[in-house]
SELOVEX-399387 format. One record per atom (N, C-alpha, C, O, CB): z, x, y. Coordinates in steps of 0.001 Angstrom, whole numbers, padded with zeros to 6 digits, always signed. Glycine has a CB too. Layout:
ZXY ...
//
This chain:
-103736+250447-058572 -103543+249226-057695 -102666+248438-057943 -102398+248221-059125 -104487+248482-057598 -101969+247785-056921 -100838+247136-057050 -100973+245912-057964 -102066+245875-058528 -100377+246816-055772 -100120+244875-058263 -100301+244099-059598 -100399+243032-058352 -099883+243147-057241 -098956+244028-061098 -101368+241752-058957 -101616+240695-058396 -100455+239216-058546 -100377+238290-059353 -102960+240536-058924 -099743+239581-057412 -098168+238730-056825 -098519+237039-058047 -097637+236525-058734 -098267+238160-054106 -099596+236672-057994 -099769+235540-059312 -099863+235499-060451 -099844+234477-061137 -100537+234962-059386 -099985+236690-060848 -099646+237310-062071 -098932+237738-062890 -099129+238063-064061 -099849+237776-062149 -097189+237749-061629 -096824+238419-061779 -096801+239901-062024 -097814+240597-061967 -096664+237949-062038 -095433+240413-062338 -095343+241880-062335 -096172+242904-063114 -096515+244014-062707 -094176+242120-062674 -096396+242435-064114 -097718+243108-065008 -099124+243020-064643 -100073+243721-064992 -097806+242524-066332 -099058+241939-063810 -100369+241990-063466 -101524+241079-064559 -102607+240602-064220 -100638+243579-063410 -100862+241035-065984 -102010+240071-066592 -100950+238940-066735 -101505+237897-066390 -102916+240606-068213 -099942+238753-067018 -099483+237409-067344 -099615+236381-066369 -099822+236668-065190 -098192+237437-067678 -099540+235531-066654 -099881+234096-065886 -099365+232874-066986 -098629+233032-067960 -101821+233930-065531 -100016+231572-066484 -099322+230566-066211 -100203+230654-068195 -101243+231263-068446 -099601+229285-064501 -099554+230046-068983 -099777+229684-070559 -099308+231084-071299 -099406+231170-072523 -101600+229249-070971 -098831+232096-070566 -098641+233570-071097 -096999+233165-071933 -095922+232983-071364 -098577+235042-069490 -097289+233112-073417 -096100+232821-074293 -095052+234138-073946 -094034+234210-074635 -096605+232718-076069 -095206+234837-073240 -094582+235925-072828 -093635+235866-071818 -092591+236503-071677 -095394+236714-072518 -094333+234704-070894 -094098+234797-069724 -092320+233929-069325 -092353+232759-069706 -095540+234160-069059 -091239+234233-068821 -089983+233426-068965 -090107+232163-068537 -090602+231763-067483 -088895+233954-068297 -089743+231708-069204 -089445+229983-068647 -088873+230060-067378 -088168+230864-066770 -088283+228997-069604 -089716+228302-067028 -089009+227983-065704 -087851+227637-065919 -087623+227235-067060 -089540+227007-064909 -086672+227662-064896 -085590+227156-064944 -085103+225746-065916 -084327+225513-066843 -085486+227032-063702 -086057+225024-065089 -085730+223776-065863 -086334+223174-067465 -086028+222199-068151 -086111+222814-064882 -087147+224090-067601 -087521+224483-068848 -086368+225106-069866 -085986+224726-070972 -088575+225429-068606 -085953+226288-068978 -084741+226883-070346 -083363+226384-070154 -082344+227002-070462 -084465+228725-070397 -083436+224937-069495 -081880+224412-069538 -082436+223425-070720 -081671+223195-071657 -081034+223560-067859 -083862+222779-070711 -083911+221718-071332 -084191+222690-073492 -084317+222078-074553 -085475+220551-070317 -084178+224172-073276 -084450+224624-074336 -083289+225184-075058 -083235+225543-076235 -085386+225409-074153 -082241+225197-074023 -080382+225209-074473 -079917+223914-074882 -079152+223750-075832 -079235+225596-073102 -080405+222938-074122 -079717+221763-075145 -080233+221157-076138 -079642+220317-076815 -079366+220718-074593 -081840+221688-076372 -082146+221075-077492 -081381+221723-078428 -080677+220924-079046 -083489+221043-077781 -081216+223140-078853 -080727+224201-079603 -078960+223312-079435 -078413+222724-080368 -081120+226105-078774 -078451+223437-078185 -076764+222732-078314 -076858+221601-078908 -075787+221438-079493 -075915+222352-076915 -077734+220472-079140 -077898+219212-079955 -077799+219719-081401 -077138+219012-082162 -079347+218406-079661 -078244+220612-081797 -078502+221508-083301 -077038+221816-084048 -076678+221914-085221 -079321+223247-082941 -076443+221906-082861 -075114+222327-083535 -073942+221693-084076 -073935+220597-083516 -074610+222952-082848 -072955+221749-084835 -072197+220777-085573 -071326+220648-084360 -070843+221637-083808 -071494+221205-087085 -071100+219231-083888 -069921+218259-082981 -068999+219780-082654 -069288+220666-081849 -068761+216622-084208 -068245+219726-083251 -067280+220986-082874 -067614+222371-082379 -067057+223017-081491 -066609+221305-083951 -068428+222625-082982 -069629+223900-081946 -069747+223437-080460 -069187+224038-079543 -071631+223906-082571 -070722+222025-080245 -070420+222147-079058 -069859+221343-078134 -070336+220976-077060 -071175+222425-078702 -068505+221018-078763 -067267+220771-077709 -066680+221698-077701 -065653+221586-077031 -066312+219775-077868 -066836+222712-078180 -065696+223894-077179 -066534+224891-076348 -065947+225617-075547 -064586+225068-078298 -068288+224988-076541 -068736+225410-075430 -069106+224604-074574 -069631+225085-073570 -069522+226102-075562 -069005+223560-074644 -069041+222240-073713 -067494+222736-072622 -067503+223067-071437 -068790+220361-074953 -066409+222626-073484 -065449+222638-072764 -065426+224070-072254 -065312+223799-071059 -064318+222147-073433 -065452+225390-072293 -065215+226296-072045 -066046+226751-071232 -065609+227501-070359 -064996+226797-072844 -067660+226408-071270 -068437+226894-070182 -069141+225610-069281 -070153+225809-068609 -069568+227902-070832 -068572+224468-069343 -068898+223570-068708 -067901+223112-067947 -068204+222741-066813 -069392+222793-069368 -066852+223051-068270 -065690+222502-067933 -064602+223725-067516 -063491+223570-067008 -065246+221599-069144 -065160+224790-067828 -064526+225877-067429 -062888+226312-067522 -062228+227123-066872 -064892+225843-066275 -062514+225322-068722 -061128+225615-069608 -061046+226761-070063 -062098+227387-070192 -060899+224837-070777 -059563+227495-070510 -059547+228062-070995 -059331+228222-072440 -059821+227215-072953 -059223+228344-070420 -058779+229083-073474 -059032+228577-074755 -057433+227664-075143 -057123+226733-075887 -059473+230034-075880 -056897+228334-074407 -055399+227811-074550 -055072+226060-073941 -054282+225198-074328 -054392+229021-073531 -055974+226087-072969 -056603+224764-072544 -057092+224086-073020 -057104+222982-072477 -057231+224675-071916 -057918+224250-074494 -058568+224001-074929 -057968+223372-076456 -058272+222359-077086 -059323+224929-074677 -057172+224258-076666 -056308+224366-077933 -056069+222650-078378 -056757+222003-079169 -054650+225308-077532 -055101+222271-077741 -054366+221086-077865 -055172+219934-077777 -054947+218958-078492 -053368+221016-076933 -056570+219983-076536 -057865+218702-076989 -058291+218611-078040 -058945+217601-078300 -059130+218704-076428 -058058+219786-079213 -058989+219975-080331 -058343+220070-081538 -059016+220193-082562 -059796+221107-080191 -056931+220027-081590 -056127+220178-082211 -056235+221718-082994 -056522+221819-084187 -056100+219026-082872 -056062+222431-082448 -056087+224221-082792 -055308+224964-082106 -054909+224718-080968 -057386+224982-082534 -054983+226168-082942 -054065+227137-081642 -055563+227492-080931 -056750+227312-081203 -052866+229011-082323 -054747+228119-079831 -055929+228904-078581 -056868+229843-079756 -058093+229718-079747 -054872+230336-077020 -056122+230876-080856 -056678+231684-081538 -058058+231277-082323 -059204+231722-082256 -055715+232068-082283 -057603+230499-082901 -058276+229357-083879 -059337+228892-082495 -060245+228836-083325 -056899+227813-084658 -059835+228624-081553 -060301+228055-080728 -061158+229273-080088 -062382+229220-079968 -059304+227310-079990 -060557+230107-079788 -061708+231346-079691 -062333+232031-080564 -063114+232869-080111 -061355+232300-079156 -062204+231910-082120 -063097+232122-083218 -063999+231188-083340 -065026+231499-083944 -062503+232233-084374 -063880+229941-082859 -064777+229004-082926 -066158+229330-081966 -067324+229715-082054 -064030+227740-082558 -065018+228832-080881 -066182+229257-079646 -067209+231038-080245 -068440+231077-080247 -064856+229681-077666 -066488+232032-080591 -067554+233005-081223 -068372+232759-081993 -069337+233524-081988 -067189+233869-081784 -068383+231465-083119 -069015+231234-084155 -070180+230466-083472 -071375+230482-083765 -068190+230562-085239 -069386+229634-082259 -070710+228486-081813 -071466+229142-081127 -072675+228957-081262 -070424+227146-080919 -070946+230165-080128 -072069+231137-079561 -072804+231874-080289 -073943+231962-079830 -071654+232009-078781 -072611+232525-081371 -073630+233013-082441 -074737+231834-082606 -075844+231798-082068 -072829+233334-083975 -074171+230899-083467 -074788+229986-084029 -076054+229678-082692 -077261+229543-082898 -073640+228739-084507 -075491+229633-081594 -075938+228679-080529 -077244+230053-080050 -078389+229776-079693 -074366+228078-079100 -076857+231055-080132 -078123+232400-080214 -079044+232616-081303 -080064+233251-081036 -077502+233807-080232 -078864+232189-082529 -079506+232039-084095 -080264+231064-083244 -081185+231508-082560 -078496+231471-085743 -079943+229616-083205 -080697+228643-082503 -081594+228741-081494 -082413+227829-081378 -080027+227961-082097 -081623+229923-080514 -082602+230158-079505 -083265+231396-079652 -083890+231870-078704 -082052+230096-078235 -083171+232145-081076 -083792+232946-081675 -083638+234132-081021 -084587+234887-080809 -084948+232577-081869 -082772+234305-080761 -081935+236165-079901 -081391+236644-080765 -081240+237863-080686 -080577+236268-078590 -080938+236050-081777 -079790+237478-082945 -080729+238051-083691 -080427+238934-084493 -078401+236841-084370 
//
């Protein structure tokens, strides 16, 4: 029997199902809250690299670090964000 489209591909999931993916607006809110819990320098490097699309070399003079140091900070910031989101 085909799955009921109102209940998603598995047929049993639906509104209020904790395993159901969040709506796009809810996902943004969850990420924003997780970002707010990170240290300022982590938020800054994520913002500059992912929202403003700057390279590590372009970010370096803005934050007073070498490009290599910015890349390391970015990697740590992404790991911290993943932990905050419960993905790690």
